[in-house]
N, C-alpha and C positions, 0 to 999 in steps of 0.2 A: 473093828477093823482098825489098825495103825495108820498112822500117818505117811508113811513109805507107800502102803498099798493104794492110799486114796491118791497120792501123787502120781502114782504108777498108772492107775485106772484113768485119771484125767488126761495125762500124756497120751494115752491109747486112743481116748475119744477125740482130742485134738487131731492126732495124726491120721485117724479116721475121717475126719471131716476135711483135712487137707488134701487128703488122696481122692475124696469124692469130688471136692471142687476141681482138682486137677483133672480128674477124668471127666467131668462136665465140660470144663475147658475144651479138652480133646475132642469130645463129641460135637460141641458147637462148632469149632473151626473146621472140623473134617467136613460137615454139611456145608458151611459158607465156602470152603476150598473148592469142594466138588462142583457146586454151583457156578464157578468161575469159568469152568471148562467150556470152550467156545464151539469147538469142531474136534475132528477126527474120532479115532477108536475110543479114546477115553469118555468123549461124550456119549457114544452109543452105549456104553456100559456103565454111565455114571450112577444109575439106580443101583446096580449091583456092586459097585465099588462102595457107595455110602452104607449100603446094609451091612457089608462085610466088615468096613473099618469102623462101623459105630458098634456092631456086636463085638468085635475083638476088644476095642477100648472098654467096653462095659463090661465085659467078661473079666478082663484083666484087672480092672477097678474093683471088682466084687471079689475076687479071689485074693487081691492085696489085702483088703480090709479084713477078710475071713482069716487070713495068716497072721493079722496084726496082734494077736494075742500072745504070739512069740516073736516079740521085736528082734530076738537075735537070729531067728531062722535064715538061713540061706535064700529059701524060696520067697518069703516075703521081702525081702530085701532086693533080690532079683526082679520080682513083680513091681515093686515101687518104683525101681529105675526105669523099669521099661514103660510104665504108665508115663512116669515125668517126661523122660526123652520124647516118646511119641507125641504127647501133647505139645511139648516146645517145639518139636520139628514142625507139627502140621500148623501150628499157630504162626511160626516165621514163615512158613510157604505161603500161607494166605496173605500177610501182609505183603511179602515181596512179590505175590502176583497181583494184589490189588493196586499196588503203587506203580504197576506195569513194568517193574525191574526184571522179573523173569522172562518176560516176552522180549526183552532187550538182549537176553543173553542166552537163549535157547538155541542158537546156531552160531556158527563162525562168523558168517556175514553180517547176522544182526548185532552181534557183539562188536565187530570192527566198525560198524556204523556209530554204534554207542560211543565207542572210544573216540571216534574221529570228532564227534559233536563237541570235544572239549577243546578242540583247536589247539593252539600252542601249548596248551597244558596236557596233550593226550598222553605223551610218555609218562608224566609223573602219574596221572590217574590210572594209567595202564599197569605201572609199577605197583601202585597201592591196591588195585583189584586183585593182582597176583599173590600179594602178601595176603589178603582177606581170603582168596580162594583157599589157601592151604589152612587157614585158621578158622574160618566160619562159613564163608559162602559155599552154597552147594552148586558149584559149578565144575564141570569136568575139565581137567586140565588141557585136554586136546582142543578144547573151544578157545580158551583164552591164548595158549600157545599158537594155535592156528591162525587167531586174529592178529596176534603180534607179527607174524610172518607176513600176512596180509598188508598190514599197516606200515610196518618198518622195513620189511626184508627180513630174510632168514637170520643175518648177523645181528642187527641192531635189535631185533624182536628177541633173539635168544640171549642177549646180553641183560636186556631189562627184565624179561622173564625171570632170568636166573637171580637177579637182584632181590626181586620180589619174593620168590618162591624161596631162595635160601633163608631170607629173613624170617618169612613165615613158618619155614620148618624148624628154625631155631626156638621161635617163640612157642609153637606147639610142643616141641620137646620139654620145654621147661613148665608148661601147664601140665603136661603128663606127669613130670618129677613133683611138681608141688602138690597137685590135687589128685592125679592118677593113683598113685601110691596109697594115698589115704582112702579113696573109694575103694579100691582093690582090696585093700586090708580090712576095711569094714565089711565088704561083701562076703569074702571068704574065709577072713581070719588071719591074724598076723602069721601064725605057724604054718598055715597052708600055702600062704603067698610065698614064704620064704623057700618052702619045699619046691614049689614051682620056679622059683628063680633058679635055685640050685640045679633043676633038671636041665634048663637052657643055657646055664653058665658053662662057657668054655666053646659054645658055638653062636651065642648071640650076636658077636662081631661079624662073623662070616655070613650068617644068614640075612642079618638086616642090611649089609652092605650089598649082598648080591640082589635082594628086593628092591633097594632104592635104584640099582644101576639098571635095572631093566623096567620097562613100561607098562608090564602086565600086571602089576601088584597095587593095591590101594595105599600108595606112599604117604598121602596126606594124614591118613589114619595111623600109618606105621609110625610116624613122628610122634604121636601121642603115646603109642605103645612103646616106644624106644626110651621114654622118659620112665617108665616104670622098671625096665630091665637095669642090669648092673653096668651098662655102659656109661664111661666116664662123661663128661661134658665135653672135654678137650677132644676125645676120640670122635664123638658123635659129630661136633661142628667141623672137624677136618674131613671126616667122612661125606658129611652132607653136601661140603662144598664141593668135593672132587665129583660125588656121583650125581649130584643135581646138573652140574655144568655138562657132563658128559651126556646125560639122559635129555636135557632140554636142548642143547645144541644138536643131538643126533636127531630129537624129535622134529625140531625147526627145519633142518635140511632135508630130513624125510618128507615132511609135508610139502616141502618145496619141489620135491621130487628129483634132488640132488644126489641121493646116496644109492638107493634102490628104488626103480620105478614101480608104480602100482598098475601101470596100463600096459605091461608087456607080460607074456608068459613066464619068461626067466625070472622077472621080478617078483611074481606072485609065488613062483617056487620057490625062491631064496627066502621070502618072508615066511613061508611055510616051514621050511627047513629051521629057520631062526626060532620061530616059536615052539617047534619040536624040542630043539637043543636046550632052550631055557627051561623047559618043562623037565627034561632029562636031569640038567645041572641042579635044578631045585630038588628034585627028589634025593640025588646024590649027596647034596649040601645038607639036607635034613637028617638024612641017616649017617653020614661020615663027618658032619660039621666039625665036631669037637678035635677029630683026629686032623682034619685039615688047617683048622686054626691053631693047633698045636705045633705044625710043620712050619707055618708061617711064622709064629713066635720064635721058634728054635732057629730059623735061618737069620731073622732079625738079629738075635742075641749073637750069632756067630760073626754077622757083620760088624757087630759093634767091636767084639772081641779082637 
């Protein structure tokens, strides 16, 4: 057995040990996290949740180790990423729960009380949390934006929500640009990734702009995804400032019942129509996005000429 083979075997064994430890970590913190459930439907089904979660992590860990003999395999890389992500997520949730932070942010009212406890520094901490909410914290945007409306009113709340969310979106974009492309290239291969980017090229601008503009898409995740696409930094920053301002201000005043009320039959009807039209436009843009984007580009060139 030559030296290269020995090094390869040692690397494989070390990776197997690493994955096994990560899997064990996920299992341990899954059990610990489920034990923190205090009431509600989650507590009633805690034993089932524990059994399913532990089984899933264990199976994924075993599969990762099984496929580790071919370290270049897509299946191996995918299983490894899933095991690592699940373990990190569940560990983070456990510490956030045991420190009491999750209990303080699981509703608009609780989050409002939490921010109010900072007194004169409430606006500063609110803006910081809005920034972190995009990048790392598992807090739904409607909770933080809603708390801002209750604390500072729709105008001031929207202004500071926008500042935090826009800054967080830009940071998330650059994280995706720096690390996301490398991870995607490692996962699927550089040729496959470049082919995939070519497929969406020509309609990535119109699709992402539409998704950021409307509140029904996971826009925080899309910031990381945008970093992997062919979007330029200048376009993304300009687009995210415009779309975030529109969506945050619209959400703030909607929560304040200032735009379309939720408590009238015609208000509910209008919201329903709005959601349906959004879905129709999304399908249209996905199918004809390249043509729509070329149309906008052509008009822009004509205006310059």
